[in-house]
N, C-alpha and C positions, 0 to 999 in steps of 0.2 A: 504493500500500500504506500502510495506517495501522498503525503499530507503535510502541507507547509504552514507554519505559524510564523508570522512576521511581527516582531515587537520593537517599536521605535520609541525614541524619547530622549530628552537631555540627560546629562550626567547626574547621578545620585537621585534619580526619580524613583528608582526601584525596579527598573526593567530587567537588570541582570539577575537579581534575586528571584523575581517572578519567572523569568525564563528558565532558570535552573530547576525550580520546583515544578513548573508545568511539564518540562521535559521528563523529569523523574516520574511524575504522576502518570503520564501516558506512555512512557518507555520510548520517547523520541530522542534522537540525537540533538545535541545543543551546540551552537556556535556563537560565541561572543565575538562578533565581527570587529568590535573596537580593538580587540587584542591584535588583530592583523595590522591595523594602522599604528597601534602603539609599538609593536615589534619593528615595523618598518621605521618608525620615527626614532626608536632607540639606535638602530643601525645608522640612521642619518646623523644623529648627534655624535656618533663616533667617527664621522667624516665621510660616510659613504654617500654616493649619489642617490637621490630618492628613487629613481627608476630601477637602478641596479639593486637597491635594497629591497624593493618590492618583488622584483623578479627572482631574487635569490633567497627568499624566506625559507627557513627550514622549520620543521616541527619544534625543534629545540628552542627556536627564537620565541615561541609563544609561551615558553615555560620560564623565561627570565624573571628574576625576583624584583626587577626595577621598573616594571611596566606600569605600576600604579602610582608613580611619583607625579607631582604637579608639573615638573619639567617635561617629562615624557608626554603627559596629557596635552600640554600646550603645543608641543612639537607635533603630536599626532593630528591635532586639529589643523595645523598648517599643512602637513603632508597630505591630509585628506582633501584639501582644497585643490590639489594638483590633479587635473583631469587625467593626465597620462598615467599617473599612479593608480587612480581608481579603476581605469580600464584594465590594468594588469591584474587587479585583485577581484574584479567582478566575476570572471569566469569561475574562479575557485568557489566563491560564495554561491553562485547559481547551481553549480554541480552539487554542492553540499545540500542545498535546499531541496533537490529532487531525488535524494537518495531514498532507497526503499526502506520502509519502516517508520517514516515520519521525521520531521526536522523542525527545530525551533531556532530561529536566528534573531539575535537582537542587535540593534545598531541605531543608525539615524536616517537611513534611506532604504530600509529593507522593503517596506510596503509600497514605497513610491518608485523605486528604481530597480533594486535587485530582484524582488519578487512581487511585481505589481499584480500578479494573479494568485497570490497566496490565498489559501483556504480561509485563514483567519488573520485579521490585522488588528493590532492593538497599538495605541499611542499612549505611553505612560508618562505622566508629568507630575509636577509638584511645584509649590511656590519656591522662589529663589531662596528665601530664608530657611525653609525646611531642608532643601537640598544641601545648602551650605553647612547646616548643622550636622546632617548625616555624613557628609564627606569629611568634615573636620573630625568627627568621632572616629571615623575609619582611619584617617591618616595621622592624627596627632600623636598616638602612642609611639610611632616610629620617627616622628619629626617634632620634637618639643618646641621648635622655633615657629611653627605654624600658628596663625591666629584665625579665628572664625571669620573675621572681616577680610583677611587676605584670601581665604578660600572662596568666600563669596565673590570677591572681585575677579578671581581667576575663572570661576564658573560663568560669570556674566560676560567676560571677554570671550571665552570659548563659545558660549551660546550665540553671541552676536556673529562671530566668524562662521559658525556652522550654519546659521540661518541665512546669511548673506552671501555665501560662496556661490559662484556661478554654476558649478557642476554639482548636481544632487544635493541641494540645500536641505537642511533638516526641517521637516514639516510633517504634519499628520496627513496620511492618505485620506482622500475624501470619504472612503468607506470604512475607515478604521474606528473601532470602539475606543473612545478616549477614557482613560482612567486617571483621575486626579488623586494621587495618594497622599496629599498633604495631611489629611486627617484620617487616613485609613491605616489600620494595622496591616502588617504583611500578610497575615492570615486572610483578612478581608480582601486584599488586593489579589492574592493568589486565587481565592474562591471565585472572584468575579471573572478572572481570566479563564479558569477551568470551565465555568458555566458557559462562557462564550464559545469555547472550543467544543464542548460536548454538544452544543446545538448544531454544529457543522460537521461533526464526525459522521462518516457513513454508518448507517445502521446495519447490523448483520441480517442477512436474509433468513427468514423463517423457513424451516423445512416444509415442503408441501406434502 
């Protein structure tokens, strides 16, 4: 069975957590497409050309322990705005999306560009303040110099760049279910996503 779930939204809105739990619930494969761009950006920060970095990605690149840093996040946003880089990475994402057994992909342009025909599309968002608080809680234990205000500014800069880039800007697909998680628990958000997917899943045929 090929069944594709596209989950988009800005950073720290909850889409990654929702995607992982949804994939586990239905036994689907999961791809955090942001890691592809973060891994490319990490190689670029080490001096590599963006196109060569994208074309030379290895599975081990996605397992680096520095991909969640603010520096890599900002670099990933810049790399993702390069149309030639996106073209290199699109084929991999689309191939993953159509694998047998179902797939969940989360990112910023899954429902609009990568998988416009996805069976289910979700756009997960939250207020700037809530997202900054979540990201600060995630990053501050490893970086005591971070401030919540600094994290908020980084998120807003990245959001603006992602929304305004010429190629594949971040936006909700016209037919996406929008989930604002600002005042939702993760359990509530996951339940809403599961409900949306269950409505679209093919029903088993009864024996005649």
